[in-house]
C-alpha positions as CSV (number, residue, x, y, z in Angstrom):
1,M,0.0,0.0,0.0
2,T,2.9,2.3,0.8
3,T,4.3,1.7,-2.7
4,Q,1.0,2.4,-4.3
5,R,0.6,5.7,-2.4
6,L,4.1,6.7,-3.4
7,A,3.4,5.9,-7.0
8,E,0.1,7.9,-6.8
9,G,2.0,10.8,-5.2
10,E,4.6,10.8,-8.0
11,T,1.8,10.7,-10.6
12,A,0.0,13.6,-9.0
13,Q,3.2,15.6,-8.8
14,A,4.2,14.9,-12.4
15,P,1.9,17.4,-14.1
16,H,3.0,20.1,-11.6
17,A,6.7,19.3,-12.4
18,K,6.0,19.5,-16.1
19,G,4.2,22.8,-15.6
20,R,7.2,24.2,-13.8
21,Q,9.5,23.0,-16.5
22,G,7.3,24.5,-19.2
23,L,7.4,27.9,-17.4
24,A,11.1,27.7,-16.8
25,K,12.2,28.5,-20.4
26,P,10.0,31.6,-21.0
27,L,11.0,32.8,-17.5
28,R,14.7,32.4,-18.3
29,T,14.2,34.3,-21.6
30,L,12.4,37.1,-19.8
31,L,15.1,37.4,-17.2
32,D,17.8,37.5,-19.8
33,T,16.1,40.1,-21.8
34,S,15.2,42.2,-18.7
35,G,18.8,42.1,-17.6
36,L,19.9,43.3,-21.0
37,I,17.4,46.1,-20.9
38,A,18.6,47.1,-17.5
39,V,22.2,47.2,-18.9
40,F,21.1,49.4,-21.8
41,I,19.2,51.8,-19.5
42,L,22.2,52.2,-17.2
43,L,24.5,52.7,-20.2
44,F,22.1,55.3,-21.7
45,I,21.8,57.2,-18.5
46,G,25.6,57.1,-17.9
47,L,26.3,58.4,-21.4
48,S,23.7,61.1,-21.1
49,V,25.3,62.4,-17.9
50,L,28.9,62.1,-18.9
51,I,28.8,63.3,-22.5
52,P,27.2,66.7,-22.9
53,D,26.0,66.4,-26.5
54,F,24.7,62.8,-26.3
55,L,21.1,63.5,-25.2
56,T,20.3,66.1,-27.9
57,S,17.5,65.5,-30.4
58,R,19.9,65.9,-33.3
59,N,22.2,63.2,-31.8
60,M,19.4,60.8,-31.1
61,V,18.2,61.0,-34.7
62,G,21.8,60.5,-35.8
63,L,22.1,57.5,-33.5
64,L,19.1,55.9,-35.0
65,L,20.3,56.5,-38.5
66,S,23.8,55.1,-37.6
67,V,22.3,51.7,-36.6
68,T,20.0,51.2,-39.5
69,V,22.3,49.0,-41.5
70,I,23.3,46.8,-38.5
71,G,19.7,46.8,-37.1
72,T,18.0,45.9,-40.4
73,I,20.4,43.0,-41.2
74,A,20.4,41.8,-37.5
75,T,16.7,40.9,-37.8
76,T,17.4,38.2,-40.4
77,M,20.9,37.3,-38.9
78,M,18.8,36.4,-35.8
79,L,17.0,33.8,-37.8
80,V,20.2,32.4,-39.3
81,L,21.8,32.1,-35.9
82,A,18.6,30.6,-34.4
83,L,18.8,28.0,-37.1
84,G,22.2,27.0,-35.9
85,E,24.0,28.6,-38.8
86,V,26.0,31.7,-39.5
87,D,26.3,34.1,-42.5
88,L,29.6,35.9,-42.9
89,S,28.8,37.2,-46.4
90,V,26.3,40.0,-45.5
91,A,28.8,42.8,-45.7
92,S,29.8,41.7,-49.2
93,I,26.1,41.4,-50.2
94,V,25.5,45.0,-49.0
95,A,28.4,46.2,-51.2
96,F,27.4,44.1,-54.2
97,S,23.7,45.0,-54.0
98,G,24.6,48.7,-53.8
99,V,26.9,48.5,-56.8
100,V,24.3,46.6,-58.8
101,A,21.6,49.2,-57.9
102,A,23.9,52.1,-58.8
103,V,24.9,50.5,-62.2
104,A,21.3,49.5,-63.0
105,T,19.9,52.9,-62.1
106,T,22.5,54.9,-64.1
107,T,22.2,52.6,-67.1
108,S,18.3,52.4,-67.2
109,G,17.5,55.8,-65.8
110,S,14.9,54.2,-63.6
111,V,15.1,54.2,-59.8
112,F,12.6,51.3,-59.6
113,I,14.7,49.1,-61.9
114,G,17.8,49.9,-59.9
115,V,16.2,49.2,-56.5
116,M,14.8,45.9,-57.8
117,A,18.1,44.8,-59.3
118,G,20.0,45.5,-56.1
119,V,17.5,43.7,-53.9
120,L,17.3,40.8,-56.3
121,A,21.0,40.5,-56.4
122,G,21.1,40.2,-52.6
123,G,18.3,37.6,-52.6
124,V,20.0,35.5,-55.2
125,V,23.3,35.4,-53.3
126,G,21.4,34.6,-50.0
127,A,19.4,31.8,-51.6
128,F,22.6,30.4,-53.2
129,N,24.3,30.3,-49.8
130,G,21.3,28.5,-48.4
131,F,21.3,26.0,-51.2
132,V,25.0,25.2,-50.7
133,V,24.6,24.8,-47.0
134,A,21.4,22.7,-47.2
135,R,22.0,20.6,-50.3
136,F,25.7,19.7,-49.8
137,G,25.8,19.9,-46.0
138,I,28.8,22.3,-46.0
139,N,29.4,24.1,-42.8
140,S,27.8,27.6,-43.1
141,L,30.9,29.3,-41.6
142,I,33.0,27.9,-44.5
143,A,30.4,28.3,-47.2
144,T,29.6,32.0,-46.4
145,L,33.3,32.8,-45.8
146,A,33.9,31.7,-49.4
147,A,30.8,33.7,-50.5
148,M,32.2,36.7,-48.7
149,E,35.2,36.7,-50.9
150,F,33.4,35.7,-54.1
151,V,30.7,38.3,-53.8
152,R,33.1,41.1,-52.9
153,G,35.0,40.2,-56.0
154,L,31.7,40.4,-58.0
155,A,31.2,43.9,-56.6
156,Y,34.6,45.0,-57.8
157,I,34.0,43.4,-61.2
158,T,30.6,45.0,-61.6
159,S,31.9,48.4,-60.6
160,G,35.0,48.2,-62.7
161,G,37.1,48.4,-59.5
162,D,35.9,51.9,-58.6
163,A,32.9,53.6,-57.1
164,V,29.9,54.0,-59.4
165,M,28.4,57.5,-59.4
166,I,24.7,57.8,-59.7
167,T,23.3,60.2,-62.2
168,V,19.5,59.9,-61.4
169,P,18.6,62.4,-58.7
170,G,15.5,60.5,-57.7
171,F,17.7,57.7,-56.3
172,F,19.0,60.0,-53.5
173,D,15.4,60.4,-52.2
174,L,15.5,56.8,-50.9
175,G,18.0,57.7,-48.2
176,S,16.8,61.2,-47.4
177,A,13.0,60.9,-47.6
178,S,11.5,61.3,-44.1
179,F,8.1,60.7,-42.4
180,L,7.3,61.8,-38.9
181,G,10.8,63.1,-38.5
182,L,12.4,59.7,-39.3
183,T,14.1,58.9,-42.6
184,L,13.3,55.9,-44.8
185,P,16.3,53.8,-43.7
186,V,15.0,54.1,-40.1
187,W,11.5,53.1,-41.1
188,A,12.9,50.2,-43.0
189,M,14.7,49.0,-39.9
190,I,11.5,49.4,-37.8
191,V,9.4,47.4,-40.3
192,C,12.0,44.6,-40.3
193,F,11.9,44.4,-36.5
194,V,8.1,44.2,-36.6
195,V,7.8,41.7,-39.4
196,F,10.5,39.3,-38.3
197,G,9.5,39.6,-34.7
198,V,6.0,38.5,-35.7
199,L,7.5,35.7,-37.8
200,L,9.7,34.4,-35.0
201,N,7.1,34.6,-32.2
202,M,3.7,34.1,-33.8
203,T,4.1,31.8,-36.8
204,S,4.9,28.1,-37.4
205,F,7.8,29.3,-39.5
206,G,9.5,30.9,-36.4
207,R,8.8,27.8,-34.4
208,N,10.3,25.6,-37.1
209,V,13.4,27.8,-37.2
210,L,13.9,27.5,-33.4
211,A,13.1,23.8,-33.4
212,T,15.6,23.1,-36.2
213,G,18.3,25.1,-34.4
214,G,17.6,23.2,-31.2
215,N,17.7,19.7,-32.9
216,A,17.6,19.5,-36.7
217,E,17.1,15.7,-36.7
218,A,14.1,15.9,-34.4
219,A,12.7,18.7,-36.4
220,A,13.0,16.7,-39.6
221,L,11.3,13.7,-37.9
222,A,8.5,16.0,-36.9
223,G,7.9,16.9,-40.5
224,V,9.9,20.1,-41.0
225,N,11.5,20.4,-44.4
226,V,14.9,21.4,-43.0
227,R,16.6,22.0,-46.4
228,R,13.9,24.2,-47.7
229,L,13.8,26.1,-44.4
230,K,17.5,26.9,-44.6
231,I,17.2,28.1,-48.2
232,I,14.3,30.4,-47.2
233,V,16.1,31.8,-44.2
234,F,19.4,32.5,-46.1
235,G,17.3,33.9,-49.0
236,L,15.6,36.3,-46.6
237,Q,19.0,37.3,-45.2
238,G,20.1,38.1,-48.7
239,V,17.0,40.1,-49.5
240,V,17.3,42.2,-46.3
241,A,21.0,42.7,-46.9
242,G,20.2,43.8,-50.4
243,V,17.6,46.4,-49.1
244,A,20.2,47.7,-46.6
245,G,22.8,47.9,-49.4
246,V,20.5,49.9,-51.7
247,L,19.5,52.3,-48.9
248,L,23.1,52.8,-47.9
249,T,24.1,53.5,-51.5
250,S,21.4,56.1,-51.7
251,R,22.7,57.8,-48.6
252,M,26.3,57.8,-49.9
253,G,25.3,58.9,-53.4
254,L,27.4,56.2,-55.1
255,G,27.9,52.4,-55.3
256,D,31.2,51.6,-53.5
257,P,32.6,48.0,-53.6
258,N,34.7,48.9,-50.6
259,T,31.8,49.7,-48.3
260,A,30.5,47.8,-45.3
261,L,33.9,46.1,-44.5
262,G,33.6,44.3,-41.2
263,L,29.8,44.8,-41.0
264,E,29.2,41.0,-40.5
265,L,31.0,41.0,-37.1
266,A,29.0,44.0,-35.9
267,V,25.8,42.4,-36.8
268,I,26.7,39.0,-35.2
269,S,27.9,40.9,-32.1
270,A,24.6,42.7,-31.8
271,C,22.6,39.4,-32.1
272,V,24.7,37.5,-29.6
273,L,24.7,40.4,-27.2
274,G,20.9,40.4,-27.6
275,G,20.6,36.8,-26.4
276,V,20.7,34.8,-29.7
277,A,22.5,31.5,-29.1
278,L,25.3,30.7,-31.4
279,S,24.4,27.1,-31.0
280,G,20.9,27.7,-32.3
281,G,17.4,27.3,-30.9
282,V,17.3,30.5,-28.9
283,A,16.4,34.0,-30.1
284,S,14.6,37.1,-29.0
285,I,13.6,40.0,-31.2
286,T,13.5,42.3,-28.2
287,G,17.0,41.2,-27.2
288,V,18.3,41.8,-30.7
289,L,16.8,45.4,-30.7
290,V,18.5,46.2,-27.4
291,G,21.8,44.6,-28.5
292,V,21.7,46.9,-31.6
293,L,21.0,49.9,-29.5
294,I,23.8,49.1,-27.1
295,M,26.2,48.7,-30.0
296,G,25.0,52.0,-31.5
297,C,25.3,53.9,-28.2
298,V,28.8,52.8,-27.7
299,Q,29.8,53.7,-31.2
300,N,28.1,57.0,-31.0
301,A,29.7,57.8,-27.7
302,M,33.2,57.0,-29.1
303,G,32.5,59.3,-32.1
304,L,31.4,62.2,-29.8
305,L,34.5,61.7,-27.7
306,N,36.7,61.7,-30.8
307,V,38.2,58.3,-29.9
308,P,40.8,57.3,-32.5
309,T,39.6,54.6,-35.0
310,F,42.2,52.0,-33.9
311,Y,40.9,52.2,-30.3
312,Q,37.3,51.8,-31.6
313,Y,38.4,48.5,-33.1
314,L,39.6,47.4,-29.7
315,V,36.3,48.3,-28.1
316,R,34.2,46.5,-30.8
317,G,36.4,43.4,-30.5
318,A,36.0,43.5,-26.7
319,I,32.2,43.7,-27.1
320,L,32.2,40.7,-29.4
321,L,34.3,38.7,-27.0
322,L,32.2,39.6,-24.0
323,A,29.0,38.7,-26.0
324,V,30.4,35.3,-26.9
325,M,31.5,34.7,-23.3
326,F,28.0,35.7,-22.1
327,D,26.4,33.3,-24.7
328,R,28.7,30.5,-23.4
329,W,27.7,31.2,-19.8
330,K,24.0,31.1,-20.7
331,Q,24.5,27.8,-22.5
332,T,26.2,26.3,-19.5
333,R,23.5,27.6,-17.2
334,R,20.7,26.1,-19.4
335,A,22.6,22.8,-19.6
336,R,22.8,22.6,-15.8
337,G,19.2,23.6,-15.5
């Protein structure tokens, strides 16, 4: 009878234990994000107090504009990392898409054709990366490292090795047009955060991405087409990088094959700092947003303080290292939990 009562007690407690385990993961995610938000608030207050020109309206607008490229691309890099992959080719895609847009606009005289050509170029490269990774099982780090060099070379070939001047005035409106005091690149970043936040949190697509990043074999057994999912995610990454490249080219007024060097590391740093696990399966759109803003605030503060460029490299490298160490700590804590 004692054994029976013990078994009944275990059975009665099992649902409660499962309930606690079910609540544990969202609670951990909330605590991680809340902690990151607290860090951002303290950083923002500190910079506002210590740097006289930091909290001016002009600098705030400039701060938002300065993170548009990183922030826009981070929304899809989040999905790539959540999938358990990585994309090192985004900077080259930005440069290539901008050059293609500049050449197509100048040649055709049509802003629409130029924009479509630039975005399509980015999407094709992204989908190709996804195909190589999914079809041939090549490590995404190696595949996109090769694409980074290959696509940068395409940018130089397309531009003839030099910057491409744009002769159609309407193209410049893409980077300067404003609504409610915010320019089009800022609105593009906001739209990306909303769209991909909804995709990640409220659709089966987002759940499949997280499930695949957590355990690709289990996701495949559950009916997820892992190959197709990877191609789609990398394709989205290419499209968004293409949009960022076109808008950046409009702001600069020319298509430069040398632009966006090192951008991929800044984007990955923002994502990891925002709680996206490098091992896959964990991502938060709110965390990525805060990570982008932290990176932007630090960069903006260094600019206001006239910190030499080579010291800025040290700071950015330190942020990336701290973000990876933080990610490793969270993985260890989850494993122990």
